[in-house]
Wavefront OBJ file of the C-alpha trace (Angstrom):
o trace
v 48.099 18.307 39.308
v 45.412 16.121 40.441
v 42.835 18.972 39.695
v 44.518 19.382 36.196
v 44.072 16.055 35.283
v 40.536 15.963 35.600
v 39.999 18.629 32.908
v 42.732 17.012 30.877
v 41.197 13.831 30.542
v 39.019 13.113 27.408
v 35.356 12.463 28.352
v 33.370 9.384 27.470
v 32.061 8.964 23.736
v 28.779 7.526 23.407
v 27.403 6.034 19.885
v 24.238 4.785 19.061
v 24.038 0.943 18.121
v 23.105 -0.168 14.622
v 19.140 -0.782 15.581
v 18.946 2.692 17.950
v 17.034 5.935 17.924
v 20.060 7.396 14.557
v 19.551 4.272 12.462
v 15.896 4.569 12.808
v 16.214 8.008 11.873
v 18.319 8.044 9.203
v 17.003 5.222 7.526
v 13.611 6.292 7.481
v 10.646 4.882 6.210
v 11.590 6.427 2.561
v 13.420 3.389 2.625
v 11.151 0.743 2.991
v 8.364 2.136 0.345
v 8.888 3.824 -2.753
v 9.567 6.740 -4.978
v 12.577 9.331 -4.461
v 9.746 11.261 -2.159
v 8.588 8.144 -0.264
v 4.658 9.506 -1.065
v 3.826 6.254 -2.955
v 2.329 4.775 0.287
v 0.583 8.218 1.651
v -1.995 6.861 -1.371
v -5.969 6.179 -1.160
v -4.656 3.444 -4.206
v -2.128 2.039 -1.718
v -3.777 2.521 0.927
v -6.545 0.360 -0.131
v -4.576 -2.318 -1.529
v -2.528 -2.528 1.634
v -6.256 -2.713 3.365
v -7.190 -5.464 0.872
v -3.582 -7.259 2.324
v -4.551 -7.017 5.675
v -8.251 -7.277 5.793
v -7.405 -10.744 3.634
v -5.187 -11.958 6.160
v -6.865 -11.345 9.292
v -9.727 -13.472 7.943
v -7.162 -16.473 7.435
v -7.270 -19.792 8.969
v -4.757 -20.886 10.792
v -4.614 -24.158 12.293
v -1.764 -25.367 14.668
v -0.696 -22.713 16.847
v -2.701 -20.052 18.680
v -0.191 -17.351 18.221
v -0.873 -16.106 14.737
v -4.269 -14.877 15.385
v -6.054 -11.846 13.407
v -4.839 -9.148 15.113
v -0.952 -10.522 14.704
v -1.971 -11.124 11.032
v -3.434 -7.957 10.478
v -0.440 -6.743 11.689
v 1.708 -9.205 9.361
v -0.270 -7.685 6.204
v 0.674 -4.502 6.828
v 4.265 -4.710 7.521
v 4.908 -7.391 4.620
v 2.522 -5.002 2.224
v 4.684 -1.815 2.967
v 7.772 -2.994 4.319
v 8.186 -6.714 2.230
v 8.997 -8.216 5.697
v 7.811 -8.654 9.586
v 9.913 -10.130 12.191
v 8.234 -10.993 15.750
v 9.896 -12.045 18.791
v 8.362 -15.735 20.109
v 7.740 -15.204 23.832
v 4.169 -16.295 25.332
v 2.964 -14.411 22.265
v 4.031 -12.764 19.160
v 6.274 -9.203 19.794
v 6.501 -7.312 17.132
v 9.572 -5.398 16.220
v 10.100 -2.357 14.309
v 14.110 -2.637 13.419
v 16.583 -5.366 13.404
v 19.808 -6.552 11.871
v 20.985 -10.213 11.697
v 24.185 -11.876 10.769
v 24.019 -14.660 8.513
v 25.714 -17.968 7.646
v 25.470 -19.535 4.156
v 23.010 -16.634 3.599
v 20.639 -17.887 6.330
v 20.127 -15.375 9.358
v 21.767 -16.754 12.752
v 20.841 -13.992 15.124
v 18.940 -10.846 15.453
v 19.579 -7.397 17.072
v 15.797 -6.294 17.344
v 14.293 -3.113 18.675
v 11.503 -3.449 20.640
v 7.913 -0.732 20.325
v 7.507 0.330 24.088
v 5.116 3.714 24.804
v 8.478 5.575 26.396
v 10.989 4.311 23.535
v 12.056 1.369 22.424
v 14.707 -1.453 23.876
v 17.359 -3.535 22.325
v 17.515 -7.343 22.297
v 19.310 -10.197 21.081
v 18.341 -13.265 20.230
v 18.806 -16.254 18.084
v 17.210 -16.884 14.929
v 14.940 -20.056 16.547
v 13.433 -17.622 18.596
v 11.787 -15.147 16.344
v 9.479 -15.511 12.922
v 10.269 -14.162 10.490
v 8.486 -13.131 7.423
v 9.450 -11.843 4.022
v 8.082 -11.410 0.688
v 10.023 -10.418 -2.834
v 13.347 -11.562 -1.870
v 16.403 -11.056 -4.110
v 19.324 -13.803 -4.748
v 21.983 -11.174 -3.591
v 20.189 -10.668 -0.240
v 17.838 -14.066 0.713
v 17.282 -13.065 4.579
v 15.439 -9.217 3.208
v 12.218 -8.755 2.108
v 11.126 -6.284 -0.530
v 7.702 -4.572 -0.440
v 6.149 -4.290 -3.777
v 6.304 -0.133 -3.812
v 10.246 -0.834 -3.849
v 9.947 -3.195 -6.726
v 7.387 -0.849 -8.827
v 9.510 2.495 -7.608
v 8.760 4.414 -11.250
v 5.288 3.825 -10.681
v 4.734 4.618 -7.612
v 7.072 7.989 -7.955
v 4.750 9.048 -11.085
v 1.278 7.961 -9.193
v 2.928 10.612 -6.231
v 3.925 13.213 -8.192
v -0.052 13.008 -10.231
v -1.704 13.358 -7.028
v 0.744 16.241 -5.728
v 0.118 18.185 -8.610
v -3.681 18.250 -8.759
v -3.571 18.619 -5.057
v -1.537 22.088 -5.815
v -3.524 22.613 -8.711
v -7.150 22.266 -7.064
v -5.104 24.445 -3.709
v -3.422 27.118 -5.156
v -4.811 27.890 -8.934
v -7.727 30.567 -9.409
v -10.805 27.635 -10.511
v -13.742 29.923 -11.662
v -11.800 32.952 -12.100
v -12.287 34.937 -15.095
v -10.975 38.227 -16.315
v -14.177 40.428 -17.008
v -14.291 43.442 -19.471
v -16.215 46.528 -17.869
v -17.434 49.669 -19.494
v -14.230 51.878 -18.218
v -15.710 54.031 -15.351
v -14.211 56.070 -12.996
v -11.436 54.953 -9.980
v -13.884 54.730 -6.956
v -16.165 52.693 -9.337
v -13.684 49.828 -10.123
v -12.464 49.787 -7.155
v -15.491 49.461 -5.554
v -16.477 46.733 -8.187
v -13.695 44.932 -7.479
v -14.251 45.243 -3.643
v -17.673 43.586 -4.740
v -16.042 40.029 -5.590
v -13.383 39.705 -3.095
v -14.228 36.653 -0.957
v -16.519 34.458 -3.857
v -15.091 31.318 -5.090
v -12.243 32.246 -7.815
v -10.686 34.689 -5.717
v -7.981 36.630 -8.653
v -11.187 37.575 -10.630
v -9.820 40.676 -12.456
v -11.912 43.551 -13.641
v -10.819 44.702 -16.736
v -11.374 48.061 -18.105
v -12.058 48.895 -21.994
v -9.598 51.242 -21.973
v -6.637 48.694 -22.195
v -8.146 47.157 -25.210
v -8.430 50.571 -26.615
v -5.038 50.849 -26.174
v -4.183 47.522 -28.127
v -5.557 48.419 -31.063
v -8.898 47.216 -30.693
v -12.406 47.992 -30.693
v -13.953 47.990 -27.276
v -17.076 47.245 -28.329
v -16.458 44.403 -30.243
v -15.485 40.931 -29.548
v -15.792 41.169 -25.531
v -16.326 38.338 -23.901
v -15.063 36.854 -20.795
v -11.468 35.415 -20.327
v -11.535 32.167 -18.202
v -8.474 31.664 -16.301
v -9.164 27.683 -15.071
v -6.367 25.489 -16.174
v -6.961 23.201 -19.189
v -6.507 20.150 -17.132
v -7.859 18.102 -19.858
v -5.221 18.577 -22.507
v -2.927 17.495 -19.778
v -4.234 13.595 -20.113
v -4.025 13.870 -15.821
v -6.757 11.813 -15.668
v -5.700 9.296 -17.775
v -1.970 9.480 -16.998
v -3.556 8.695 -12.954
v -5.513 5.938 -13.776
v -2.932 4.060 -15.593
v -0.859 4.888 -12.614
v -2.988 3.730 -10.671
v -3.491 0.566 -12.149
v 0.303 -0.033 -11.964
v 0.293 0.167 -8.325
v -2.821 -1.586 -8.140
v -1.419 -4.453 -10.182
v 2.063 -4.334 -8.169
v -0.089 -5.610 -4.746
v -2.030 -8.517 -7.186
v -5.331 -5.926 -6.843
v -7.041 -6.679 -10.884
v -7.553 -2.697 -11.452
v -11.212 -3.345 -12.838
v -12.063 -4.315 -8.902
v -11.992 0.047 -8.888
v -13.662 0.417 -12.320
v -16.578 2.556 -12.078
v -18.567 0.484 -14.814
v -17.269 -2.863 -12.174
v -20.252 -5.798 -12.127
v -20.517 -8.645 -9.570
v -18.630 -11.311 -11.555
v -15.965 -8.839 -12.117
v -15.653 -8.126 -8.030
v -15.872 -11.864 -7.557
v -12.794 -12.898 -10.073
v -10.786 -10.096 -8.663
v -10.890 -11.002 -4.880
v -10.659 -14.725 -6.304
v -7.618 -13.560 -8.013
v -5.932 -11.847 -4.858
v -6.953 -14.877 -2.694
v -5.511 -17.024 -4.984
v -2.325 -15.936 -6.602
v -1.705 -13.132 -4.257
v -2.343 -13.708 -0.744
v -2.437 -17.631 -0.216
v 1.456 -18.057 -1.460
v 2.487 -15.071 1.280
v 0.034 -17.670 3.492
v 2.158 -20.273 2.809
v 5.834 -18.690 3.427
v 4.128 -18.251 6.501
v 2.818 -21.200 7.424
v 6.516 -22.868 6.481
v 8.510 -20.224 8.829
v 6.291 -20.865 11.360
v 6.628 -25.011 11.382
v 10.753 -24.117 11.326
v 9.983 -22.203 14.557
v 7.084 -23.011 16.204
v 7.606 -26.993 17.001
v 4.464 -28.112 14.953
v 2.597 -28.768 11.621
v 1.007 -25.178 10.914
v -1.283 -24.246 8.375
v -2.487 -20.902 7.058
v -6.073 -20.899 4.129
v -6.727 -17.974 2.886
v -8.471 -19.419 -0.098
v -11.765 -20.803 2.097
v -12.851 -17.229 3.988
v -12.517 -15.394 0.976
v -14.757 -17.465 -1.056
v -17.850 -16.647 1.235
v -18.676 -14.105 -1.662
v -19.984 -16.732 -4.204
v -22.699 -18.520 -2.311
v -24.247 -19.249 -5.369
v -21.338 -20.275 -7.428
v -20.260 -22.574 -4.247
v -24.096 -24.196 -4.337
v -23.731 -25.298 -7.865
v -20.219 -26.927 -7.206
v -21.855 -28.546 -4.458
v -24.671 -29.730 -6.454
v -22.375 -30.734 -9.509
v -20.277 -32.767 -7.265
v -23.019 -35.031 -5.254
v -24.219 -35.517 -8.814
v -20.697 -37.064 -10.033
v -19.679 -39.007 -7.110
v -23.711 -40.296 -7.465
v -23.120 -41.484 -11.070
v -19.704 -42.572 -10.130
v -21.163 -44.934 -7.432
v -24.039 -46.118 -9.934
v -21.456 -47.241 -12.400
v -19.061 -48.973 -9.624
v -16.324 -46.603 -9.385
v -14.679 -46.279 -6.069
v -11.482 -46.586 -4.203
v -8.007 -46.369 -6.024
v -9.903 -45.074 -9.587
v -12.381 -42.545 -7.506
v -9.276 -41.155 -5.091
v -7.466 -40.961 -8.762
v -10.160 -39.356 -10.597
v -10.924 -36.538 -7.073
v -6.558 -35.912 -7.347
v -7.571 -35.346 -11.221
v -9.619 -32.667 -10.770
v -8.072 -31.008 -7.561
v -10.831 -32.553 -4.859
v -8.235 -35.093 -3.274
v -8.640 -33.281 -0.213
l 1 2 3 4 5 6 7 8 9 10 11 12 13 14 15 16 17 18 19 20 21 22 23 24 25 26 27 28 29 30 31 32 33 34 35 36 37 38 39 40 41 42 43 44 45 46 47 48 49 50 51 52 53 54 55 56 57 58 59 60 61 62 63 64 65 66 67 68 69 70 71 72 73 74 75 76 77 78 79 80 81 82 83 84 85 86 87 88 89 90 91 92 93 94 95 96 97 98 99 100 101 102 103 104 105 106 107 108 109 110 111 112 113 114 115 116 117 118 119 120 121 122 123 124 125 126 127 128 129 130 131 132 133 134 135 136 137 138 139 140 141 142 143 144 145 146 147 148 149 150 151 152 153 154 155 156 157 158 159 160 161 162 163 164 165 166 167 168 169 170 171 172 173 174 175 176 177 178 179 180 181 182 183 184 185 186 187 188 189 190 191 192 193 194 195 196 197 198 199 200 201 202 203 204 205 206 207 208 209 210 211 212 213 214 215 216 217 218 219 220 221 222 223 224 225 226 227 228 229 230 231 232 233 234 235 236 237 238 239 240 241 242 243 244 245 246 247 248 249 250 251 252 253 254 255 256 257 258 259 260 261 262 263 264 265 266 267 268 269 270 271 272 273 274 275 276 277 278 279 280 281 282 283 284 285 286 287 288 289 290 291 292 293 294 295 296 297 298 299 300 301 302 303 304 305 306 307 308 309 310 311 312 313 314 315 316 317 318 319 320 321 322 323 324 325 326 327 328 329 330 331 332 333 334 335 336 337 338 339 340 341 342 343 344 345 346 347 348 349 350 351 352 353
């Protein structure tokens, strides 16, 4: 009876946790990026925008803490750009988490169950909300504890860009570019075969030699109107170039990058304005959200400035602005304007700091 009971005993059942390997495989990267096929982030357009975010935030001036170093800021920028949120455990340094689930109260996170990356496999750790820095952008009122990436908010455009680049790749990989159907006088079977063999291995592998016998059978004069027939696809009629440009511009716009920055005819002023737009209206608000989260969790006032480091490109404009400011202050001193009146004037033109 004792031996039979061993075989009747039910084996211990082991289940994967919500933040384990099974959850990572099932969720996959496709749930964090745009497009049904998840091809959006594989395009050079998206990676260019992500690299601009990464470079801009890694350039930022961080005051009030040493934990947000340049490497951590770059990791945070890439995660925000592709996933819409980034989570770091607060230890003697910031430890990034690759996956997490959480519990909330009044819509605010209370505790996290995190998956920490390791060479031999991730490990799980449960922590309270004050023990993590959770940066997120594009939050929805329905799920204020979760962020969303720009690609996830523009899935149709991301899918269109992925489909266009995939289609163009397949055309240049599989289409008989440069191949032609060339009519030649009919000859013996051996001569025709030798002629066909002479074209093998060249660009346009589908090149076909057509004898005039086929044209005669079709009721045409074999000596008139004979010209090579092009097998290369006519991509101009598909408007693929125009649609690709529009799709790239839409994705760049979703990331806050002016499409004119990537225009072949762009000029220096346009480049400066595009970089200024990215710094002031896109990255600086994100840096402000990050600074607020760090201030709450790290116990000190943290400030992150992206605009000042990204203004180094405009030395001429800065020099002119400084000259104008010095001249205005000198004129104000001569006119006897100082104290509260001067402070109000500076605040009016946003020079109060």
